[in-house]
N, C-alpha and C positions, 0 to 999 in steps of 0.2 A: 696475403691474405691466405690462411688456410684453409683447409679443407672442411666441406662439412663434415659431424660427424657420421652418416652416413655412407659415407664415401671409404674407409677405411675398414675396406673387406678382403680379404688373405685373396691375395695373387694380384693385387693392383701396382701397377709400376709407375710412380711418383716422382717427382721433383721432391726434393727437400735440403734445406740447409743441412748438411752432415760433418761434423765435427769434427777436426782433429786430433789426435791424441796428443795433450798438450806433454813435453818433455821439457826437462833442463835444458839451458835456463829458462826459467818464467818470469814473465811480469805480474806485480802485483799493483793493486791501483787503491787508492784512495781517495775518497770523496769529502766536500766539504758539506755543511750542515743544508747546503742546499741542491745535492747533488751532485754540483760538478766536481771534477776531477783535477783533487788537489796536488798528487804526488804520485809518484809510480816508484816502485822498488823492483829490482833485478835481484834474482835468488840465483845464485851457481849450481846448485845441489839442493838435496832436500833435507840435509843436514843443517846447512844456512836456511833454509826456509821453514824449517819446526823452528829453530831457535828463535824465531820471531814471530809466530802466530802461537797466541794464547788457546788455552782448553776451551772452548765454546766458541771460539772466532770463527768466523764464514769468510773468507777472505776471497777478494776478487782478482780473477787472474784473468788476462788477455787471455784469448783466444782465437783460431781460426775456422771457418767456415767456409765448406765450397758448396755450391748449389750442386748437387747430383743428385743420378737417377737411383731410385731405392725400391725394392720388392718388399709389401706388406707382407711377413709371413704370419700374420694372426688375423681374426677379423675384432677391430676394436669399435666398433661402431656404437655402444656405452661412452653417452655425453660425458659419463662421469669417469672415466679413465681418461687420464692424463698421457698416456706415454705410449707406444706399440713398436713390437717388435718387427726389425727391418734386417733385411741383408743388403747391401752396397752392391750397386749396379756397375762396372767397367767397361767403360769405352777400349775395342783390342786397337791396336795401333798397328800398322801394318808389316813393322818391323818383327812384332810379337808373331805375324802370320809367318813371314820366313825366317822366321829364325830358323838356329841346328837342332834345337831341344826336344823338338816334335808334342811339344805343349800345344800347338794350334791344332797337327792333326787330330789327338785324343781329344779335346773339344769339340773339334766339327765334326767327329766322328761318335761323338755322344758316350764316352768311356773316362772323362777325367771326373775325379772324384769332386774337386772342390770348384770346380767351378761348371757353371751351366749356361749354355749357351742362349743366348734368347733373340740376337741375330738383329736382321733390321727389318722385319715383319711388321705392315703397318699396326695389326691389333698389338705391338708392344707399345708403339709411342716412341721410340729410338731413333730411327731415321738411321743407324751403321751396327756393325756387331757389335755387339755388348755380350760380355758375360754376369750372371749374379754369382758375385765372391760369395762362396757358401763357408769360407772362414771369417770375412766381416761381416759380423751378426751381432745387432747391437738392441738395446731400445732407443728412443727418440722420443725427446717431445713432441705429438702430435701437434702443437702449432708451428714445429719446422714444417709441418710439411706442408708444399703449398700448393699443387694442384695434380692433378692424376693425366698422366697422358696416356697409359695402354693397361692392359693385362694380361696375364696368361692364365690360357684354360686349366679344367680341373685335371686334367691329364697332365700337362706340365707340374704344376703345383704338386701332383702325386710323387714327378718326379724328383722335383728338387728337395721334398721330405724327405724321402727315399737317403738320399746323399747327405741331408743335414744329419739323421739319425747315425749315420757311418760315421759322418766326420766327428759330431761330437763325439762319439763313440759311448751314444747312448744305449743301454741295456734296457729294451721296450718287453722283453721275452715275457714276462709276467703279465704285464696287458694284453698283448699277444693272447696268451692264454686266456685272462677272465673275458675278454672277447668273445672268444670262443667258445666258452662255457666249459674250460677244460677245469679251470680252479674255480670255486666258490669263495665269494667274498665277505 
């Protein structure tokens, strides 16, 4: 059962069905009049797939999902909104911590640009070291968000936002100037 609409608040850490990117080969499904899978086809490449799909068709593809933690990046409490923007949360394997790359040292020192450590604090609801992957931002259907397990506070979300601006190379200089009264609309 998905979350209630009022729980889709910025900073919530939730478990969601998070889809994997479909790659080739892909499997397409066809259903009979009763909706039962009639046959499935496999396509090795985009060219093979494009030859079979007529303009306007919306084929049904087999996709895989994993129940994983996500960080809600925008408040989406309006019941009319179908989707919500999230960042994937990844657990940190012991091998990553011991690696020679220096990745864990940068993450644990809060100096990594694309990974924000949420650790194992009880209010985050994760139970083990984990990082918000700021390179894995996407919108997902709100119906795929199943339960809230914790949340990040205002300061943590500010740090996440600042990193997203840098990672996505967003030019917000004009917004800053407008908000400070330097530019007039």
